[in-house]
C-alpha positions as CSV (number, residue, x, y, z in Angstrom):
1,A,112.3,127.5,113.8
2,T,109.5,124.4,114.4
3,P,107.9,124.9,111.4
4,S,111.2,125.3,109.4
5,F,112.2,121.9,111.4
6,V,108.7,120.2,110.5
7,A,108.9,120.7,106.8
8,W,112.7,119.6,107.0
9,Q,111.3,116.7,109.2
10,V,108.8,115.7,106.5
11,R,110.9,116.3,103.3
12,D,113.4,114.0,104.6
13,Q,110.5,111.3,105.6
14,V,109.2,111.9,101.3
15,D,112.7,111.8,100.7
16,A,113.5,108.6,102.5
17,R,110.4,106.6,100.8
18,A,111.2,107.8,97.5
19,N,114.7,106.3,97.7
20,A,113.3,102.6,99.1
21,L,110.7,102.7,96.7
22,V,113.2,103.6,93.4
23,S,115.7,100.6,95.4
24,T,112.9,98.2,95.4
25,L,112.3,99.1,91.7
26,A,116.2,98.4,91.1
27,Y,115.9,95.1,93.2
28,A,113.4,93.9,91.1
29,R,114.9,94.2,88.1
30,S,117.8,93.0,88.8
31,E,115.9,89.6,90.1
32,A,113.8,89.6,86.9
33,L,117.4,89.5,85.1
34,R,118.9,87.3,87.4
35,R,116.1,85.0,87.7
36,G,115.2,85.1,83.7
37,A,111.1,85.5,85.5
38,R,108.4,87.7,85.7
39,V,109.3,90.2,88.8
40,T,106.0,91.9,89.9
41,V,105.9,95.5,92.2
42,C,102.8,95.7,94.1
43,R,101.0,98.0,96.5
44,T,100.2,95.7,99.4
45,D,97.8,95.6,102.4
46,A,98.9,94.6,106.0
47,S,98.5,90.6,105.5
48,R,101.2,91.7,102.0
49,H,98.4,90.7,99.2
50,C,98.6,92.8,96.2
51,L,95.9,95.6,95.8
52,A,94.7,96.2,92.8
53,A,94.9,99.5,91.3
54,G,92.9,102.5,93.2
55,Q,92.0,99.7,96.0
56,P,92.7,101.5,98.9
57,C,94.6,99.6,101.7
58,G,93.4,99.3,105.8
59,N,94.4,102.6,106.3
60,G,91.9,104.1,103.7
61,V,94.6,105.9,101.7
62,A,94.7,103.8,98.0
63,D,98.7,105.0,97.1
64,W,102.0,103.7,97.6
65,S,102.2,104.5,101.6
66,C,100.3,100.8,102.2
67,G,103.6,99.1,101.8
68,W,104.6,97.4,99.0
69,A,106.0,93.9,98.0
70,V,108.5,92.4,95.5
71,L,107.3,88.8,94.1
72,A,108.7,86.4,91.5
73,E,106.8,84.4,89.4
74,R,107.2,81.4,88.3
75,G,105.2,78.3,86.6
76,G,102.0,79.8,87.8
77,T,103.5,80.6,91.5
78,S,104.2,83.7,93.1
79,T,106.9,83.9,95.6
80,L,107.9,86.8,97.7
81,L,111.1,87.7,98.0
82,R,111.0,91.5,99.9
83,A,108.4,93.5,101.7
84,H,108.5,96.7,102.5
85,A,106.0,97.7,105.7
86,S,103.8,100.7,105.4
87,V,104.2,104.2,106.7
88,A,102.5,104.7,110.6
89,A,100.6,108.1,109.9
């Protein structure tokens, strides 16, 4: 029973993370429409700075498990709207 429980738990964590990212994308879209401004979703490091494509975060991985943020841009200034923390390994 233990192996199937572990597999279920991993699937549940992946599903929860995917749902959080989809929710973030929907939020970013609605904020872009509401504000009439560019809104960006990016992967972030521990300091909530956007990472370039392929750039690893503090734990050495280069995927979205590092965490992500939603930023609104207006007049050349970015404002943090929402951040999603990284997943503990």
